[in-house]
N, C-alpha and C positions, 0 to 999 in steps of 0.2 A: 487485496481483500482478505481479511482474516480476523481471527480472534485477537484482540489487542494484547492478550496475555502472552502472545508469541513475540512480543517485543519488537514489532516493526510496524510503526504507525503510518507508513507511507502507502496505505492501502489504495487510495484513489489518486495519488499524486496531487493532492490538494494543497500544494505548497504556494506560499505567497511569492509569485514569480515575477510578473512583468508589469506591475503597477508603476514601477519607477522607470520604465523604459518607454519613452514617448513613441507613439505609433507613427511611423513614416513609411508610406508605401514606396517601395523602390520604383525608380523610373521604368516604365514599361507600357506596352500597349494592352496590358491585361485589364479586364474589367475591374472597376472599383469595388464591387460587391463580391469579391472572390474569396473571402474568408468567412467561416462560421464563427459565431461568438464562442470564445473559449470557455466561459463560465457555464453557459447553457449547454455546451457540448459535454462538460463534466457532469452536469446533472443528467444528461441523456445516458451517460455511462452508468450512473448509479441506477437509472431506470432499468437498464439491462440486468443489473444485479437483482432488482426487485422482481423482474419478470421471471427469474429463476425461482424465487420464493412463491410465485403464483402458479408455477407449472405443476400440474397434478401428476405428471409422469416421473417426477423426481422424488426420491424417498423423503418422507415427511420430516424427519429430523434434519435432513439436509436443507429442506425448505425453511425450517425454523432458523437454521444457521444463516441462510442468505438474507432473511429478514433482519437478523442481528447485524450482519455485515453492512447492509444498507444503512441502518441506523448509525453505526460506528463511522462509516464513511461520511455521512451527512454531518455528523458532529464535527469531524475534522475539517470539512469544507467550510463550515461556519466559523470555526475557531481561527482559521487561517485566511482563506480566500475572502470571505465576506468581511471578516474583521479587518483585514488589510485594506480593502476597498473603502470601508467606512472610515478608518483612521485617516486615509489620505484625503477623503472628502472633507472631513472636519478640519484638517490642517491646511487645506487648500493646495495640496501637492498632487492631487489626482490628475491624471491625463486621460484622454479618451481611450476606450477599450480597443482591442485589436480590430473591431469592425467600425470604429469611429463613434461609438455611442458615448454620450455624456455619462460620467460615473454615476450620477444620481438616477438616471434612467436605467442604467445597467443594474443598479441595486434593486430598482422596482421590478425589473424583468426577473431577476433571480428570486426575489421574494414571491412573486406570483407563481413561478414554476415550482419552487420548493414547497409552497403551500399545497399545491395540487398533488405533488409526489408524496408528501407526508399523509395526506388524506387517503391516497391510494394504498400507502403502506399500512395504515391503520385498518383499512378494509380488508387487506390481504390477511392480516392476522385474525381479525374478528370473524370474517365470513368464509375464509378458505383454510388456513393452516390450523387454527385452534380446533375447528370441527374435525379436520382430518386426523389430528392428534388424538382427539377423543375416540374416534372410530378405531384407532390403533391401540386403545387402552391407556392413553396418557391424557388425563384431564387437568385443565387449569380452571379451577372453580372460583365462584364468588362465595362470600360468606353465607348468603341466604340459600345456597345450594347444598350446604352441608347438613348432615344429621346431627342431632343433639350430642351424641357421644363424641363425634368428631370435633365439634366446637369445644367441648369440655377439654379434650386432649390438647387442642391448639391453644386454649386459654392457659393451660398449665405451661406449655412451651413458651408462650408469651411472657408469663410471669418470671420464668426461670432464665430465659435466654435473650429476651428482647427488652423488656421493661428496664432492667438495670442500666442499659447503655443509651436509652433515649434521653434527649435534652430539650424539652419544650422551652421556647423562648417567648416571653410575653412582650407585647409592644404597647407601651403607654407612655405618659409623660416622664415616668421614671426609668423607662427601658426603651432606648432608641431602636429603630428598626435594625435587625441583625444583618450581618454580612452573609450573603448567599453565595456559596462557592460554586464555581463553574461545574456543570454537568451533574450537580447533586439533585436528587429527587426529594421533594419537600411536600409537606402538607400545610396548607394555609387553613387555619382553624378559627372560627368565630365562636366565642363563648359568652355567656351572660352570668354575671354575678347574681346568685340567688338572693342575696340580702339587699343589694342596692339596685338591682335591675339594669346595671350598666353593662353595655356590650364591650367586649375586648377582642383583640386579635392576637393570635399566637402563631409562631412558625415552628414546625417540627421537621427536622431532617431525618429522612429514612437512612438508617445506618448502612453505609456502603460495604462494611466488612462482614455483614451477615448475608446468608443466602437470599437472593432476590425472590426465589420461588421456594416456599416452605412445603415440604412433603406432609400431606395429611396422614397422621398416624392411623394404623389399623385398616388401611384400604385393602380390600380384597378384589382379586380379579383385575389388577392393573395398578397404575400409579396415579395419584391425585395430588395436585399442588394448589396452593393459594399464594397469591402475590403478597410479599412482605408488607407493602403499604396498605393492602386490603386488611390484613391481620391487625395492623396497628390502628387503622381507622375504626375498627370495631371494638377497640379497647381504650378509646380516648377518655372515657369516664374515669379510668384508673389514673390518668395523668393529670386530670383537673378535678380533684375531689371537691365537692361543694359547689361546683360550677355546672351550668347547663350548657352542653355542647349543642350549638345551634346548627352548625354547618361545617363542612370540611371539603377541601378540593386539593387535588394534586397540582403541582407546578414544577417546572424545571428550567433552569437558567443556563444559557451558554455564554461564555465570556471570551474575549479576545485573549487567546493563550499563545500568541506568537512571541518570539524572542527577538529583541533588537539589541545587537551588540556592536559598538564601535570599536573594532579590533585595534585600529591604529592609536586609539586613546586608552587602551587597556594594556597595562604592562604585564598583567598576568591573566591570560584568557580563562583559565580555570576559575579563578576567583570572580572574575566578571560574570561568567556564566552562572555560577552558583547564586550570585546576588540577583541576576535577572530571573532565574528560575523561581526565586522567592517572590519577586514582583509579579510573575506570571499569574499567580493565584488571585491577584487583585485587578486583573484586566477589566476594562469596561464591558458592560452587558451588550450582547448583540442579538440574542434571540430569547424569547420567553415562551415556553410551551405550557399550555394550560389545558385542562379537561374542558370539554364543551359545555359542561353544566355549571361552570364557575359563575357566580353572581357578579353583577356590575360593581357592587360595593367593594368586594375583595379584589377584583381586577383593577379598579381605579386606584386602590391603595398600592398594589404592586407596581403599576405603571409609574405612579408618582414617586414611590420610594426608590425604585430601581432606575429611574430616569431613562425610560425606554419608550419608543414610539409605537403607535398603533400598528404600523407596518411590520414591526418586529415581534408582534404577538401572534403565536400560532395556536389557534383553538382546535383541539383534536378530539375525536371520539376515542373511546377505549383507553387502555392503559398507556401511560407515557413511558419513555425510555425502554423501547423494545430491544435495545442492545443487550438487555438482561436475558434475552432468549439464548445467548451463548450457553447459559447454564442448562437450559432444556436440551439444546442441541447435543450436549455431551452425554446424555443418558445412554447407558450401555444396552442398546437394542440393535444388534447387528442387522436384523431384518428391516430396520427403518433407516439404515445408513447406506451409502454407496458400498458395493462389494469391495472387499479389500484389494488394494494394489500393493504388491510387495516389490520395492525397488530391487533391481538386480545389480550385481557388481559389473562394472564395465568389463567387457571381454578381455581387454589387454591387461587389466589389473586382477584378473582371477588367478588364484594361486595354482601352481603346477609343480610337477616334479616332487610331489609329496610334501611341499611346503604348506604350513598352516595359513600363511598370509602371503598376499602378492608382494612382489618387490617392485615398487613404483619406479625407482631409478632405472632398474634393469629394463622395464617395459619402455620407458621413454628413450633409452639409448637405441632401441629398435625403431621406434616411430612415434610421431605425435599421437596423442589420444584426445579425442573429443568426447566429453561426457555431457549427458542430457539429464538434468534433474527435473522432477523427482522420479523419473522413470528409471534412472540409474542412480545408485546410492551416493550420497554426499559423504557418508561415513567411511566407505571403502575407497573413496577417491580423494577428495580435498582434505578431509580430516586425516586419512591415512598418510597422505603425502607429507603433511606437516609433522605428524607424530613420528614417522620414520626419520624425517630430517632431524627432529629433536634428539633422537637416541643414537643416530648414526655418528660414530666417532670421526668419520671422514668429512662430515659437514662442518664448514667453518663459519658460515653466516646464513641468517634467514632475514629477509626483509618482506614486510607485509603491510598492506593498508587494511584498516578496520573502520567501516562506516557504521554498521549496526551488527551487534552480536547478541547471543542469547544470555540468559542469566547466569548459568553455570557452564560457560563455554569451554568445550574441549579444545577449541582453537586457541583461545587465550592461554589455557593450561599448557598446551604444547609449546607456546612461545616462552612461557615461564620456565618450563622444564629445560628448554634449550639454553636459556640464559644461565640457569643454575648449573648446567653442565659445562659452562665456560665458553659457549659459542657467542659470536657477535650477533645480536638480535636487534633489529630496528622495527618498531611498530609505529606506523603513522595513523594515529587515532583521530578521527573526525569528531570532535566533541560537540560540534554544532549540528549533528544529525537530528533533525526535528523530532521532538518528543522522546528522543533517546539520549538527550544531553546528560541527564542524571546518571543513567546506566554507564555511559561512556566515561564520565568523570571517575566513577568508581573503578572501572577497569584500567583506566590510564594510571591511576595511582597504584593499583596492585601490580601492574607491569613494571612501573618505575621502582617499586620496592624490591622486585625480584632481580633488578639489574638490567632490564630491557631499556634500550634507548628509545624513549617515547618522544615523538615530535607531533606537532599539531597543524602541519601544513603551512600554506602560504597565506599571508594577510589578505583578506578580501575574497578569498576563494575557498569553496568547500572542496575537499578531496573526496570524490565520489567513485573514482575508478576502483576496480576489484583486481588487485595484483598481489602475487606472492612470488618471491624469488629465493631460491636455495643455491648457495655456492658450495660445491663439493670438490675436495681434492682427490684426483684420480691419476695415478701414474705420474706424479710430479707436476701435474697441470691442474688448472681450475676449470671445472665444468659448471655451466649454468643450467638449472632446472627451473622452468617458469610455469606459472599458472596465470591466465588472464580469463576472468569470468564476466558474466552479465549480472550476477546476483551477489548478495552480501555473504560474508563468511559466517553464516548463522545456521547451525544444524537444525534448529526447530523450523524456521521458515523454509528450509530446503525441502521439507516434506510436502509443502503445499504450494510453493512457488516454482513455476516452470522457468528453468534457467539453463544456460550453457556454460561450459568451461573448457578452455583449451590448455592441455598440458603439453609442454614441448621442451626438448633439450637443444633446440635450434640455437646456435651461438649468437645469431643476429638478434633474435628476440631477447636473449639474455643480456646482450650489450645495450639494447634499447631500454630494458627495464632498469639496468644498472644506472644508466644516465638519468632516467626519469626519477628514480629514487634519490639520486644525488641532488637533483633540482628541488625535490620536495623537502629534503632534510637540510639542504645547505643554501647556497646563494647563486647557484648556476643559473644561467639564462637559457630558456628552452630553445632548442634547435629542432630541426626536422629529424624524424626517425625513419628507419628502414621498413620495419614491419608494423609500426604503430601509427595511428592517427590520434593526436593528442590535443584536447581542448585546454585552454581557450584560444590558442594562437592558430592551430592548423586544422582542427577537425572539420569545422564548417567549410573551410576553403577546400579541403581534400574531397569532401563529399560533393561539393558543387562542381569540382573538376570531373569527378566520376560521372555525375549526372549529365554534365555537358558533353562528355565523350559519347555517351549513349545517344544523345541528341544528334551529334555529328554523324554517328553511324546511320541513324535513321534518315538523315538528309541525304547521305550518300547511297541510300537504297539498301543498306545492310540490315539484317535483323537486329532489333534492339529491345532490351527488356530490363526494367528496373524493378527490384523487389525489396521492400523495406518492411521490417517488423519492429514496432516500437510501442512503448506505453502511451506516448503522447506525440502528436504531430501538430505543432503550433508555429514554429519558426517561419517567418514570412519569406526569408530568402530561399530556404529550402523548398517551401511550397511553390513559390514562383518558378523556381528552376524545374520542378516537376510539371507545372503547367506548360512551360515552354517545351519541355521534352514531349509531353502529350501532343501539343500542337504539331510537332515535327513528326509524329507517328510512332513515338516510343510507347510500348505497352508498359504501363505503370501499375503495379499491384502494391497496395499499402495495407498492411495488417496492423491494426491499432487496437489496443485494449481500452484506453480511456479517452482523453480529449483528442478531437480531430477538428482542426480549423480548415482543413482541405475540403473543397466541394467537389461533387461528382456531377453536378447538374448545370454546368456552364457550356452551352453549345459552342463547338469549335475550339474550346479550350481544354475541357476535361473529358473529351470523348473517349480517350484511351486509358482513363484512370478508373480503377476498381478499388473500392475500400471495403474491407471485411473486419469484423470484430468477433472474437471468440471469448466468451465469458463462461466459466464452468467450474468444475470440481477443483481445478488448479488455477492459480493466478498466473496468467500469461505474462511473463516478466522479462524474457530474453529480448535482446535487441540484435537484429540481423540486417545487414545491408549487402545486397547482392546485385551485381551488374554483369550483364551477358558478355560484354566486351568482345563482340564479334566472334563468339564461339570459344573464347578463352575466359570463362567466368572468374571474376574477382569477388570474393565474399569476405566480409568483415563481421566480427561479433564484438560486443563490448558493453559498456555501462551507460552510454549516452542516449537520452531521448532528444527529440527535435524540438527543444524549448530554449528560450533565451538563457535561462539559468544554467542549463547544461552546457551550452555552447560558448557562453561568455563569462560565466561566473563560477565555473567548477573545473576541477581537474578531472577530465574524463579520458578514457583510452579505448580505442578500438584496435583489435589485432586482426591482421589478414590471415585467413585460414588457407593453408597452402596444399594440404594433402588432397589429391583428387577425390578419394573416397569420402572425405569429410565435406568437400564442396558438393558432391552429389547428394549426400545425406541431407544437407541443409536446403538445397534446391527442391528435393523431394518433399521436405517438410512444408515448403511453400505450396507445392503442387496440391498437397492434401488439404491445406487450408482454403485454397481457392477452387477446389473441385466443387461443381454444382451439387454433388451428392453429400457435401459436408454440412453439418448443422452450424449455422453462423448467422450473425446479424449483418445486413447489407445496408450501406449508406446510400440513400436515394434522394429524391427531389426534396428541396427545402431543408436539407440536413436531417431528415427523418430516418431513423434506424428501424429496419424491419427484420424481425426474427423469422428465419426460414427453418422449419422443423421437419417438414414432410415434402416428398417429391410431388410432381404433378399427378402421380397416380395414387397418392396418399401413403406411400411407403416412408417410414421414419428415416430421416437422414442420419448419416454416420457421425458419431461423436469422435472428433479428431483426437482428443486426449485418450479415450479408451483404445482407439486404434494404434496410437503411438506406443502406448504401454504394451500392447500385444506384440507389435512388431519388434520392439527392443527385447522383450523377453524371449523371443524366438531366435535371437542371434546365437551364433556358435563361435568358438575360438577361431575358426577359419575365416571369420569376417574381419579379423583385426587388420589394421591398416599396414601396408607394407611400404 
C-alpha cells in the first residue's frame, strides 16, 4: 500500500493469479468448506486499510493517506482481478473459484461487497476525515462556501492555468461518443442550444496533469482547497458560449488494464510488451463510478455508449477518485503526520576506526548480517553494498535481479558504473512486473547501452526473487558476497515497505546463487540447492516437508510450532498441510497482510491455528517461514507468497538463516506480533477480521512497528552477530 508515485503498484497483491488454474481439492478427510474466498478476502484486507482511515487516534493527514491507498488498491483490484474474471467469463474459459463458486456468482459477490466498501469509503471522507482536516486548519471547500474575492481569484487562475488545456468534446450525429480513458475523471454535461432549443451532450476530461486540489488564494489562518472538477464545473459557461448549461455530473471509468503476452510467440519480448502496453489503454470497461445525483438520461447514455452493465455501475455520494487525496496527505504539517522515524545503519555496517563509511565486505567476512527495513537503512546497506562493489577494483563481477525499481535508481546507476569500470555485470530485469513494464523497459535499454548483460528470465516464468551476488578476488581466490531479500531493490519503497535482507559471505550461498543465476541467464536445468528453496520446482515441496516434519514431531509427543509470515496465504496444498499439522497438535501461527484463504473456525481441524494481520504505517512485506524442529529452529526468508503464481509460475527463492542470533531475532519478531498486547486484526468466525486496539482494561495495545523501530534504534555495536 502506498502512493503510486513510488513506482510499485503491487500494493494489494491484486494480480490476476489463479483464474487459469482449475480448483481441485487434494484427496483428504478435510472438510470441503475449508477455504475462504480469495477475492472477498482481498476486499477484507482493503477494509482493514479503510479502518485506519476511520481511526480518530491516527494523525489526520495519515488518515487521508489511508483513504487514498484504499482507492488506489481498489482501482488495481478492478483493473486486474475483476477484469480477469470478467474476461474469462466472456471467453468461456472461467473455472470455479477456490471455494467452488461459479464465476458469475463470484462476480456478483465481489460487486456487492465492493459497493458497500465504496459507500463506506465515501462516508469516511465526508463525515470523518474532511471535518477532522477542517478542525486542523485544512479545508476542502465547495464553490458556494467561498467568499466573492476568493471566487474572483480562482476565476483568474482558471482562465490562466486551466481553461487553455480543457478539451470539451460534443456528442451528436457529427461527433461520435469519445473514447473514455481508464481511471480518468470526467464531467458529463448536458447543454441546450439557445437558438434551436436542442439539447446536446458533451464530455469534458478533468486534466490529470493539473493539481487535483487547487489552493484557494489569500486564505488566512489555514489552508483552503477546492477540487479541480468543482472549479471547472463552475466555469462551464466559458466553455460553451451561447449555450445554456443544463446539468453536469462527474463520472469515472475503470478498464481492464492487464497485459497478456504470449512469450513463446514473441521473438522480441520488449517489442511485444510495448505493443501490449499501447493496447492496454483500450481495454474493455469494467466499472463505472458516478455521483449519486446523476440523472437517468445521462446514465442511460453512458451505459449504452460504454457497453457496461447495471451491476458495473457504482453510484456514490461525494467526490469521485479519492485517490487524489495523496496530494492532501503530502501537506507539510508535521503535527498532522506520524512522528518521524529515522532508519539507523545496521550495527555491523556502521563505520569505525575513523572511516567515513562502513566497509561492507569487511563486515561480511566477520559474520552474516540481517537487515530489517525500513527500521534499518536501505541506503547504508543494500545500496552501499552495490556501490562499494561498483568502485572496488578487486570486484570482478556483479549479478542481480531487478523486479521493480525507482525512477532515478541509484541501484541501476551502480550497475552502470560497474559495467563502465570494466566489470562483468549481469542484470536480470523482469520487464513483466505488472504496471512497471514501461519503467523496466526504459531501464533495461539504459543498462544495455552501458554494457550491462541484460536478460529477461525464463519463458513463461516471472523472475520475482530478490538476489544480488558480488564476486571479489581476494588473495588469489574468488570470494562470493551475497544478498537475498524479501523486497524489491527500490530505495523509495524501502522507506515504507517492511522487508528483510540477508547479507552473507557464506561460500555455499554464493555457490547456490551462482548456479541459480546461470540457470536464469542460460539453459541450465534447475537442481536442488543447499541453502536455498527455489520455485517452481522445489519451494512448495520443501515447505511441505518442513510442515510435515513438525506434524511428525507432534505425533511423537514432541513440541512443534510453525510460524509463517506472508502477504497472501492461498495455496491449497500448503493450507491443507497446515490443517493436518493443526489436527496433529502443532501450534500454527500465520501472520498475513492481505489475502488469507485459511480458516480458523473449523472444529477439530484448525483448533491450533491462529491468524493475525498487522496493517499500519509501514506495508508489512517480508516473508518468513519458521519451524521449531524439536528445539533446533530452521528459519527461511525470501520473496515467495503462498499463491499458485509464486509457487508454480515464478522464480522465487528462500534462504535459510543460519546465525543463531538472527534466528532468535526473527522468532522474537513473531512473538511480538502474536502477543495479546499487540495491536492487530484477528481472523475469526466466518472469515471475519476483528481489529483489537485496547486491552480488556481499556489500555491501548502496543503498535508493533513503533516498538520494532525503538528496539532497533537501541542496538549497540556489541550486538553484532559473531
